[in-house]
N, CA, C and O atoms as CSV, one atom per row, in Angstrom:
chain,resi,resn,atom,element,x,y,z
A,1,MET,N,N,-1.963,-6.207,-16.927
A,1,MET,CA,C,-0.937,-4.652,-16.907
A,1,MET,C,C,-0.486,-4.916,-15.399
A,1,MET,O,O,-1.379,-5.034,-14.560
A,2,ARG,N,N,0.971,-5.025,-14.970
A,2,ARG,CA,C,1.870,-5.145,-14.103
A,2,ARG,C,C,2.314,-3.742,-13.528
A,2,ARG,O,O,2.756,-2.739,-14.089
A,3,ASP,N,N,2.093,-3.974,-12.474
A,3,ASP,CA,C,2.703,-2.687,-11.052
A,3,ASP,C,C,3.496,-3.429,-9.947
A,3,ASP,O,O,3.075,-3.857,-8.872
A,4,VAL,N,N,5.108,-3.495,-10.618
A,4,VAL,CA,C,5.895,-3.948,-9.883
A,4,VAL,C,C,6.581,-2.637,-8.488
A,4,VAL,O,O,6.856,-1.438,-8.537
A,5,PHE,N,N,6.623,-3.722,-7.348
A,5,PHE,CA,C,7.317,-2.467,-6.934
A,5,PHE,C,C,7.964,-3.010,-5.627
A,5,PHE,O,O,7.369,-4.018,-5.245
A,6,PHE,N,N,9.130,-2.603,-4.727
A,6,PHE,CA,C,9.587,-2.994,-4.318
A,6,PHE,C,C,9.244,-2.250,-2.564
A,6,PHE,O,O,8.914,-1.065,-2.496
A,7,THR,N,N,9.357,-2.983,-1.456
A,7,THR,CA,C,9.107,-2.155,-0.335
A,7,THR,C,C,9.890,-0.916,0.139
A,7,THR,O,O,11.060,-1.241,0.343
A,8,GLY,N,N,9.699,0.191,0.349
A,8,GLY,CA,C,10.671,1.626,0.939
A,8,GLY,C,C,11.182,1.756,-0.263
A,8,GLY,O,O,12.340,1.926,0.118
A,9,MET,N,N,11.300,1.848,-2.101
A,9,MET,CA,C,11.073,2.155,-2.470
A,9,MET,C,C,10.538,1.614,-3.692
A,9,MET,O,O,10.678,0.478,-4.145
A,10,ASP,N,N,9.660,2.972,-4.338
A,10,ASP,CA,C,8.776,1.990,-5.236
A,10,ASP,C,C,9.338,2.359,-6.238
A,10,ASP,O,O,9.932,3.418,-6.443
A,11,VAL,N,N,9.090,1.079,-7.215
A,11,VAL,CA,C,9.074,1.323,-8.816
A,11,VAL,C,C,8.381,0.618,-8.858
A,11,VAL,O,O,8.210,-0.370,-8.144
A,12,ALA,N,N,7.523,1.208,-10.212
A,12,ALA,CA,C,6.518,1.053,-10.781
A,12,ALA,C,C,6.429,0.746,-12.484
A,12,ALA,O,O,6.652,1.783,-13.109
A,13,PHE,N,N,6.215,-0.182,-13.175
A,13,PHE,CA,C,6.529,-0.289,-14.437
A,13,PHE,C,C,4.954,-0.582,-15.100
A,13,PHE,O,O,4.119,-1.434,-14.794
A,14,GLU,N,N,4.936,0.251,-15.899
A,14,GLU,CA,C,3.968,0.130,-16.970
A,14,GLU,C,C,2.580,1.347,-15.826
A,14,GLU,O,O,2.758,2.238,-14.996
A,15,ASN,N,N,1.277,0.670,-16.449
A,15,ASN,CA,C,0.115,1.442,-16.144
A,15,ASN,C,C,-0.923,0.818,-15.196
A,15,ASN,O,O,-1.765,0.327,-15.946
A,16,CYS,N,N,-1.295,0.585,-13.874
A,16,CYS,CA,C,-2.205,-0.662,-13.552
A,16,CYS,C,C,-3.267,0.425,-13.070
A,16,CYS,O,O,-3.232,1.246,-12.153
A,17,ASP,N,N,-4.315,0.090,-14.124
A,17,ASP,CA,C,-5.558,0.976,-13.953
A,17,ASP,C,C,-7.075,0.374,-15.281
A,17,ASP,O,O,-7.293,0.376,-16.493
A,18,ILE,N,N,-7.499,0.103,-14.455
A,18,ILE,CA,C,-8.720,-0.266,-15.168
A,18,ILE,C,C,-9.131,0.534,-16.696
A,18,ILE,O,O,-9.609,-0.054,-17.665
A,19,ASN,N,N,-8.874,1.729,-16.642
A,19,ASN,CA,C,-8.663,2.370,-18.057
A,19,ASN,C,C,-7.659,1.462,-19.072
A,19,ASN,O,O,-8.020,0.817,-20.056
A,20,THR,N,N,-6.682,1.566,-18.689
A,20,THR,CA,C,-5.733,0.924,-19.162
A,20,THR,C,C,-5.630,-0.333,-19.614
A,20,THR,O,O,-5.179,-0.542,-20.741
A,21,ALA,N,N,-6.138,-1.606,-18.586
A,21,ALA,CA,C,-6.673,-2.769,-18.968
A,21,ALA,C,C,-7.980,-2.773,-19.990
A,21,ALA,O,O,-8.093,-3.784,-20.682
A,22,ALA,N,N,-8.828,-1.888,-20.122
A,22,ALA,CA,C,-9.979,-1.970,-21.185
A,22,ALA,C,C,-9.473,-1.553,-22.343
A,22,ALA,O,O,-9.882,-2.012,-23.410
A,23,GLY,N,N,-8.426,-0.541,-22.261
A,23,GLY,CA,C,-8.309,0.372,-23.772
A,23,GLY,C,C,-7.694,-0.929,-24.384
A,23,GLY,O,O,-8.132,-1.464,-25.403
A,24,ASN,N,N,-6.100,-1.603,-23.287
A,24,ASN,CA,C,-5.089,-2.951,-23.732
A,24,ASN,C,C,-6.420,-4.235,-24.629
A,24,ASN,O,O,-6.071,-5.128,-25.402
A,25,GLY,N,N,-7.510,-4.013,-24.320
A,25,GLY,CA,C,-8.533,-5.436,-24.170
A,25,GLY,C,C,-9.732,-5.217,-25.663
A,25,GLY,O,O,-10.472,-5.999,-26.260
A,26,GLY,N,N,-9.387,-3.611,-25.820
A,26,GLY,CA,C,-10.230,-3.411,-26.791
A,26,GLY,C,C,-11.800,-2.819,-26.093
A,26,GLY,O,O,-12.769,-2.496,-26.779
A,27,LEU,N,N,-11.751,-2.787,-24.830
A,27,LEU,CA,C,-13.017,-2.631,-24.345
A,27,LEU,C,C,-14.089,-0.921,-24.367
A,27,LEU,O,O,-13.738,0.245,-24.549
A,28,SER,N,N,-14.901,-1.300,-24.201
A,28,SER,CA,C,-15.475,0.318,-24.858
A,28,SER,C,C,-16.515,0.260,-23.774
A,28,SER,O,O,-16.980,1.292,-23.289
A,29,THR,N,N,-16.885,-0.949,-23.389
A,29,THR,CA,C,-17.886,-0.781,-21.871
A,29,THR,C,C,-17.306,-1.916,-20.680
A,29,THR,O,O,-17.420,-3.101,-20.997
A,30,VAL,N,N,-16.694,-1.603,-19.337
A,30,VAL,CA,C,-16.308,-2.141,-18.664
A,30,VAL,C,C,-17.881,-2.073,-17.636
A,30,VAL,O,O,-18.595,-1.252,-17.061
A,31,ARG,N,N,-17.770,-3.655,-17.926
A,31,ARG,CA,C,-18.558,-4.305,-17.093
A,31,ARG,C,C,-18.255,-4.768,-15.086
A,31,ARG,O,O,-18.939,-5.022,-14.094
A,32,TYR,N,N,-16.972,-4.650,-15.423
A,32,TYR,CA,C,-16.356,-5.198,-14.198
A,32,TYR,C,C,-15.334,-5.666,-13.790
A,32,TYR,O,O,-15.173,-6.825,-14.174
A,33,ALA,N,N,-14.277,-5.139,-12.950
A,33,ALA,CA,C,-12.957,-5.499,-13.019
A,33,ALA,C,C,-11.893,-6.104,-11.611
A,33,ALA,O,O,-11.833,-5.767,-10.428
A,34,ASP,N,N,-11.443,-6.728,-12.107
A,34,ASP,CA,C,-10.541,-7.090,-10.371
A,34,ASP,C,C,-9.043,-7.530,-10.333
A,34,ASP,O,O,-8.242,-7.606,-11.264
A,35,TYR,N,N,-8.971,-7.650,-9.739
A,35,TYR,CA,C,-7.204,-7.370,-9.486
A,35,TYR,C,C,-6.821,-8.357,-8.568
A,35,TYR,O,O,-7.428,-8.518,-7.509
A,36,GLU,N,N,-5.426,-9.324,-9.052
A,36,GLU,CA,C,-4.551,-9.875,-8.279
A,36,GLU,C,C,-3.376,-9.675,-7.368
A,36,GLU,O,O,-2.390,-9.438,-8.066
A,37,LEU,N,N,-3.080,-9.674,-6.075
A,37,LEU,CA,C,-2.003,-9.489,-5.803
A,37,LEU,C,C,-1.065,-10.677,-5.328
A,37,LEU,O,O,-1.358,-11.731,-4.764
A,38,LEU,N,N,0.055,-10.210,-5.703
A,38,LEU,CA,C,1.296,-11.490,-5.259
A,38,LEU,C,C,2.069,-11.042,-5.086
A,38,LEU,O,O,2.665,-10.316,-5.882
A,39,GLN,N,N,2.459,-11.358,-3.678
A,39,GLN,CA,C,3.710,-10.632,-3.060
A,39,GLN,C,C,4.340,-11.503,-2.482
A,39,GLN,O,O,3.891,-12.601,-2.152
A,40,PHE,N,N,6.091,-10.859,-2.199
A,40,PHE,CA,C,6.598,-12.147,-1.886
A,40,PHE,C,C,7.682,-11.449,-1.102
A,40,PHE,O,O,8.623,-10.767,-1.507
A,41,LEU,N,N,7.135,-11.959,0.739
A,41,LEU,CA,C,7.958,-11.978,1.666
A,41,LEU,C,C,7.959,-10.006,2.003
A,41,LEU,O,O,8.821,-9.211,2.380
A,42,GLY,N,N,6.856,-9.923,1.708
A,42,GLY,CA,C,6.814,-8.170,1.757
A,42,GLY,C,C,7.778,-7.235,0.942
A,42,GLY,O,O,7.776,-6.005,0.962
A,43,ILE,N,N,8.534,-7.994,0.281
A,43,ILE,CA,C,9.651,-7.175,-0.636
A,43,ILE,C,C,9.039,-6.809,-1.671
A,43,ILE,O,O,9.144,-5.691,-2.175
A,44,PHE,N,N,8.392,-7.656,-2.053
A,44,PHE,CA,C,8.221,-8.034,-4.044
A,44,PHE,C,C,6.944,-8.326,-4.145
A,44,PHE,O,O,6.326,-9.184,-3.514
A,45,ALA,N,N,6.421,-7.348,-5.229
A,45,ALA,CA,C,4.671,-7.904,-5.267
A,45,ALA,C,C,4.429,-7.579,-7.002
A,45,ALA,O,O,5.240,-6.868,-7.596
A,46,VAL,N,N,3.689,-7.952,-7.441
A,46,VAL,CA,C,3.151,-7.782,-8.468
A,46,VAL,C,C,1.413,-7.675,-8.886
A,46,VAL,O,O,0.810,-8.706,-9.183
A,47,THR,N,N,0.957,-6.799,-8.875
A,47,THR,CA,C,-0.674,-6.253,-9.524
A,47,THR,C,C,-0.975,-6.710,-10.282
A,47,THR,O,O,-0.094,-6.528,-11.122
A,48,LYS,N,N,-1.949,-7.464,-10.817
A,48,LYS,CA,C,-2.842,-7.070,-12.251
A,48,LYS,C,C,-4.097,-7.014,-12.323
A,48,LYS,O,O,-4.876,-7.713,-11.676
A,49,VAL,N,N,-4.379,-6.160,-13.133
A,49,VAL,CA,C,-6.222,-5.477,-12.981
A,49,VAL,C,C,-6.590,-6.196,-14.697
A,49,VAL,O,O,-6.091,-6.022,-15.809
A,50,ARG,N,N,-7.784,-7.101,-14.125
A,50,ARG,CA,C,-8.050,-7.273,-15.301
A,50,ARG,C,C,-9.544,-6.695,-15.931
A,50,ARG,O,O,-10.345,-6.792,-15.002
A,51,ALA,N,N,-10.052,-6.282,-16.821
A,51,ALA,CA,C,-11.589,-5.330,-16.882
A,51,ALA,C,C,-12.394,-6.483,-17.535
A,51,ALA,O,O,-11.882,-7.419,-18.150
A,52,TYR,N,N,-13.462,-6.334,-17.365
A,52,TYR,CA,C,-14.435,-7.326,-18.256
A,52,TYR,C,C,-15.682,-6.291,-18.690
A,52,TYR,O,O,-16.135,-5.436,-17.929
A,53,GLY,N,N,-16.190,-6.552,-20.174
A,53,GLY,CA,C,-17.218,-5.906,-20.892
A,53,GLY,C,C,-16.885,-5.791,-22.406
A,53,GLY,O,O,-15.896,-6.164,-23.037
A,54,GLU,N,N,-17.723,-5.325,-22.687
A,54,GLU,CA,C,-17.864,-5.122,-24.295
A,54,GLU,C,C,-17.306,-4.527,-25.201
A,54,GLU,O,O,-17.727,-4.623,-26.353
């Protein structure tokens, strides 16, 4: 999942939460989750959520 935003004017694409990540991965039980944030000059950022489980 990606959540893309611009500083000062937040624009998000798709949903960036654990429930959506688990649903997209076909998980019924989430054991843990982590996220990755990639940011460029404080202007552009991409957030990815990964859920792990069964």
